[in-house]
TIMARSE-587183 format. One line per 4 residues: their letters; for each residue x, y, z of C-alpha. Coordinates in nm, 4 decimals, decimal comma, always signed. Layout:
N
A	X:Y:Z; ...
***
This chain:
268
YTRQ	+17,8124:+6,0329:+9,6188; +17,9403:+6,3868:+9,5823; +18,0398:+6,6670:+9,8139; +17,7053:+6,8384:+9,7421
DARA	+17,5214:+6,5222:+9,8474; +17,7144:+6,5178:+10,1732; +17,6315:+6,8827:+10,2403; +17,2631:+6,8147:+10,1754
LNIV	+17,2675:+6,5163:+10,4107; +17,4311:+6,7257:+10,6804; +17,1641:+6,9939:+10,6428; +16,8881:+6,7320:+10,6643
AGAM	+17,0500:+6,5709:+10,9677; +17,0897:+6,9077:+11,1370; +16,7271:+6,9952:+11,0706; +16,6088:+6,6608:+11,2076
TMVA	+16,8220:+6,7107:+11,5172; +16,6700:+7,0554:+11,5733; +16,3186:+6,9164:+11,5291; +16,3963:+6,6415:+11,7780
FASL	+16,5306:+6,8882:+12,0355; +16,2304:+7,1171:+11,9791; +15,9935:+6,8262:+12,0279; +16,1707:+6,7283:+12,3476
AVAA	+16,1581:+7,0886:+12,4693; +15,7853:+7,1123:+12,3972; +15,7218:+6,7833:+12,5710; +15,9263:+6,8955:+12,8706
LWWL	+15,7417:+7,2249:+12,8895; +15,4064:+7,0473:+12,8616; +15,5067:+6,8078:+13,1394; +15,6294:+7,0965:+13,3570
AHRP	+15,3217:+7,3097:+13,2936; +15,0943:+7,0319:+13,4147; +15,2664:+6,9734:+13,7465; +15,0403:+7,0021:+14,0534
MFEL	+15,2361:+7,3019:+14,1801; +15,0818:+7,5134:+13,9027; +14,7201:+7,4234:+13,9766; +14,5314:+7,7406:+14,0649
ESIE	+14,5001:+7,7728:+14,4404; +14,3547:+8,1196:+14,4878; +14,2117:+8,4238:+14,3176; +14,3043:+8,7546:+14,4749
IGPV	+14,0538:+9,0351:+14,4228; +14,1065:+9,4047:+14,4842; +14,0300:+9,7484:+14,3442; +14,2128:+9,8879:+14,0456
PGRA	+14,4657:+10,1567:+14,1470; +14,3042:+10,4774:+14,2595; +13,9580:+10,3258:+14,3131; +13,7901:+10,1834:+14,6219
LEHV	+13,5301:+9,9057:+14,6299; +13,2037:+10,0190:+14,7852; +12,9458:+9,7713:+14,6586; +13,1325:+9,4598:+14,5459
SVPA	+13,1647:+9,1886:+14,8113; +13,5136:+9,0468:+14,7633; +13,4568:+8,7229:+14,9618; +13,1336:+8,6485:+14,7750
LRAS	+13,2904:+8,7252:+14,4386; +13,5896:+8,5049:+14,5138; +13,3778:+8,2152:+14,6395; +13,1512:+8,2219:+14,3358
NLNR	+13,4383:+8,2148:+14,0874; +13,7241:+8,0139:+14,2390; +13,6259:+7,6741:+14,0940; +13,4675:+7,7928:+13,7699
FAGN	+13,7761:+7,8020:+13,5497; +13,9480:+7,5076:+13,3841; +14,3249:+7,4958:+13,3509; +14,6185:+7,5999:+13,5630
FFTV	+14,8554:+7,8958:+13,5871; +14,9648:+7,8503:+13,2246; +14,6497:+7,7294:+13,0557; +14,3633:+7,9190:+13,2209
DLDR	+14,1713:+8,1430:+12,9765; +14,2174:+8,4957:+13,1106; +13,9522:+8,6408:+12,8792; +13,6978:+8,3955:+13,0176
VRQA	+13,7958:+8,4860:+13,3723; +13,7636:+8,8576:+13,2955; +13,4199:+8,8126:+13,1375; +13,2955:+8,6082:+13,4334
FEDA	+13,3884:+8,8835:+13,6777; +13,2484:+9,1584:+13,4561; +12,9137:+8,9765:+13,4525; +12,8834:+9,0293:+13,8278
PWVR	+12,6647:+9,3161:+13,9570; +12,8420:+9,6495:+14,0057; +13,1557:+9,5371:+13,8165; +13,2302:+9,7699:+13,5272
RAQV	+13,5710:+9,6319:+13,4344; +13,7996:+9,3508:+13,5504; +14,1739:+9,3357:+13,4909; +14,3159:+8,9814:+13,5230
RRVW	+14,6803:+8,8830:+13,5541; +14,8757:+8,5752:+13,6581; +15,0731:+8,5710:+13,9845; +15,3503:+8,3117:+13,9975
PNRL	+15,3205:+8,0207:+14,0473; +14,9527:+7,9389:+14,1079; +14,7408:+8,2495:+14,1645; +14,5375:+8,5022:+13,9741
FVGI	+14,4841:+8,8655:+14,0626; +14,1664:+9,0383:+13,9494; +14,1499:+9,4162:+13,9713; +13,7909:+9,5396:+13,9938
EEHR	+13,6566:+9,8761:+13,8812; +13,3027:+9,9437:+13,9998; +13,0282:+10,1348:+13,8255; +12,9911:+10,4873:+13,9605
PLAH	+12,6237:+10,5873:+13,9189; +12,5704:+10,9265:+13,7589; +12,2059:+10,9217:+13,6539; +11,8808:+10,7308:+13,6383
WGDG	+11,7928:+10,6117:+13,2891; +11,4342:+10,6130:+13,1718; +11,3849:+10,2342:+13,1824; +11,4981:+10,1730:+13,5404
RFVN	+11,8660:+10,1244:+13,4669; +12,1444:+10,3558:+13,5741; +12,4137:+10,5349:+13,3740; +12,7688:+10,5452:+13,5063
TFGE	+13,0198:+10,8275:+13,4773; +13,1454:+10,6816:+13,1473; +12,8011:+10,7034:+12,9898; +12,7448:+10,3261:+13,0082
PFRV	+12,4114:+10,1757:+13,1165; +12,4047:+9,9128:+13,3897; +12,1453:+9,7423:+13,6056; +12,1722:+9,6789:+13,9795
NPEE	+11,9326:+9,6543:+14,2718; +11,8129:+10,0139:+14,3228; +11,8162:+9,9609:+14,6977; +12,1949:+9,9259:+14,6794
VDDR	+12,2434:+10,2666:+14,5156; +12,3460:+10,5343:+14,7632; +12,1733:+10,8740:+14,7515; +11,9419:+10,7771:+14,4669
ASLL	+11,7517:+11,1015:+14,5062; +12,0641:+11,3019:+14,4261; +12,1318:+11,1262:+14,0943; +12,0641:+11,3007:+13,7656
EFAG	+11,7847:+11,1932:+13,5317; +11,8697:+11,0977:+13,1735; +11,6390:+10,9714:+12,9000; +11,6708:+10,9005:+12,5301
PEGT	+11,6488:+10,6308:+12,2634; +11,8295:+10,3074:+12,3381; +12,2014:+10,3266:+12,2696; +12,2287:+10,7032:+12,3307
QGMV	+12,3431:+10,6872:+12,6929; +12,6963:+10,7916:+12,5996; +12,5714:+11,0782:+12,3838; +12,3452:+11,2068:+12,6621
TRRY	+12,6287:+11,1879:+12,9142; +12,8624:+11,3851:+12,6880; +12,5942:+11,6461:+12,6223; +12,5377:+11,6763:+12,9971
AELR	+12,9078:+11,7479:+13,0531; +12,9061:+12,0146:+12,7805; +12,5900:+12,1781:+12,9151; +12,7214:+12,1731:+13,2703
TQLQ	+13,0355:+12,3553:+13,1579; +12,8357:+12,6161:+12,9661; +12,6133:+12,6875:+13,2669; +12,8990:+12,7463:+13,5107
PLDL	+12,8959:+13,1289:+13,4646; +12,5342:+13,1271:+13,5912; +12,6112:+12,8945:+13,8823; +12,3447:+12,6570:+13,7498
EPRK	+12,3555:+12,2857:+13,6796; +12,1360:+12,0528:+13,4737; +11,9450:+11,7977:+13,6804; +11,7575:+11,6281:+13,3976
LVLS	+11,8498:+11,5845:+13,0320; +11,6246:+11,4283:+12,7688; +11,6877:+11,3382:+12,4055; +11,3617:+11,2752:+12,2200
ERQA	+11,3030:+11,0259:+11,9410; +11,3262:+11,3225:+11,7000; +11,6747:+11,4022:+11,8355; +11,5542:+11,7156:+12,0170
WSAE	+11,7103:+11,8072:+12,3510; +11,5524:+11,9488:+12,6643; +11,6892:+12,0003:+13,0145; +11,5706:+12,0889:+13,3625
LDNG	+11,8064:+12,2987:+13,5760; +11,8576:+12,2945:+13,9505; +11,6737:+12,6265:+13,9868; +11,3571:+12,4848:+13,8271
ITLL	+11,4001:+12,6328:+13,4785; +11,3260:+12,4103:+13,1790; +11,5433:+12,4611:+12,8718; +11,3977:+12,3625:+12,5353
IGRD	+11,7164:+12,3306:+12,3320; +11,5903:+12,1590:+12,0195; +11,7856:+11,9732:+11,7560; +12,1457:+12,0288:+11,6576
DGVP	+12,0691:+12,1820:+11,3191; +12,0603:+12,5377:+11,1887; +12,2208:+12,7405:+11,4678; +12,4491:+12,5013:+11,6635
MNDR	+12,3135:+12,4052:+12,0046; +12,6167:+12,5311:+12,1926; +12,5818:+12,8727:+12,0234; +12,2164:+12,8967:+12,1249
IARW	+12,2986:+12,8069:+12,4846; +12,5887:+13,0539:+12,4953; +12,3619:+13,3300:+12,3627; +12,1120:+13,2696:+12,6415
VAVH	+12,3800:+13,2406:+12,9116; +12,5205:+13,5796:+12,8103; +12,1929:+13,7669:+12,8711; +12,0166:+13,5516:+13,1295
PVVA	+12,1165:+13,7644:+13,4311; +11,9499:+14,0692:+13,2725; +11,6364:+13,8766:+13,1753; +11,6159:+13,7124:+13,5185
ARLN	+11,6410:+14,0512:+13,6900; +11,3556:+14,1911:+13,4783; +11,1373:+13,8914:+13,5597; +11,2381:+13,8728:+13,9274
ERAE	+11,3691:+13,5187:+13,8709; +11,0226:+13,4004:+13,7652; +11,1192:+13,2356:+13,4381; +10,9836:+12,8836:+13,4059
VIDL	+11,0701:+12,7817:+13,0507; +11,3392:+12,9102:+12,8161; +11,2863:+12,8173:+12,4512; +11,6176:+12,8272:+12,2657
RYPN	+11,4834:+12,6846:+11,9399; +11,4835:+13,0201:+11,7623; +11,7346:+13,1272:+11,4956; +11,7873:+13,4803:+11,6316
GFAV	+11,7157:+13,4661:+12,0031; +11,5042:+13,2878:+12,2598; +11,1648:+13,3129:+12,4262; +11,0809:+13,3081:+12,7950
RAPG	+10,7679:+13,1895:+12,9711; +10,7052:+13,3267:+13,3187; +10,3899:+13,2829:+13,5305; +10,1461:+13,5703:+13,4945
VLGP	+10,3512:+13,7493:+13,2294; +10,2022:+13,7911:+12,8818; +10,3804:+13,9238:+12,5764; +10,2529:+14,0949:+12,2615
DTND	+10,0046:+13,9166:+12,0392; +10,2168:+13,8235:+11,7389; +10,3056:+13,5076:+11,5521; +10,6433:+13,6336:+11,4264
KSER	+10,8895:+13,4159:+11,6247; +11,2020:+13,5954:+11,5069; +11,0691:+13,9427:+11,5931; +10,9410:+13,8209:+11,9267
SERG	+11,2681:+13,6560:+12,0292; +11,4871:+13,9421:+11,9085; +11,2863:+14,1843:+12,1246; +11,3378:+13,9553:+12,4229
SRDF	+10,9663:+13,8854:+12,4543; +10,8468:+13,7344:+12,7783; +10,5749:+13,5356:+12,6099; +10,6252:+13,1694:+12,5236
PRRP	+10,4904:+13,0965:+12,1738; +10,3650:+12,7575:+12,0774; +10,5805:+12,5486:+11,8475; +10,4758:+12,2582:+11,6310
***
């Protein structure tokens, strides 16, 4: 039995003592965490900061969720709670936190409808689709109209914001925006004009729109505001269709658009 053996025994004894104390601490914490005082008694529900709740019924939401979750203050699964609240109609996002010693607080952010989507759903201001009872949507007639392939709601919403900014010098706003299966864009403005924007290849879409915005007041004055359709799908200009106005008989799109023709040529 040497001094090294004694040192090794002391280390082993110390380690065993620490394990014993740790085990006791864990057991004590487990016992404490399962005391009745920590059983969940209430779920408080309110809006996230800076937002009001207009469509979510707080009493109904609380009643439908209070007894759904297993566990207590320490053991309840917050992700499961969050998902349950986000599955409720009108709830875009739920923020869940514990409130000592036996409560939960759930902050609710509602969907804010921005547009109708082509399949009966709505699109919120974040470009996310959601489905609610249409009768619960305020001012449905004033909502925008969006359409496009499934999964493009965010892209359409971003394009709407860009187009809206570009049209500000003309005091116009898009009311309908469509992305076709071929990735071609078209829009209807609040003054009744239809914009055929096309695909984002060749001349960038924003450049084509900016080119039209720069000269639209002059063109509109010449046509006495009678333009119905503006075709921006040309490399060097655009074409205008107005009721009762015919342009020269030519198939050269570039020449026609550069001259500012008032005819509206057919495109494949």
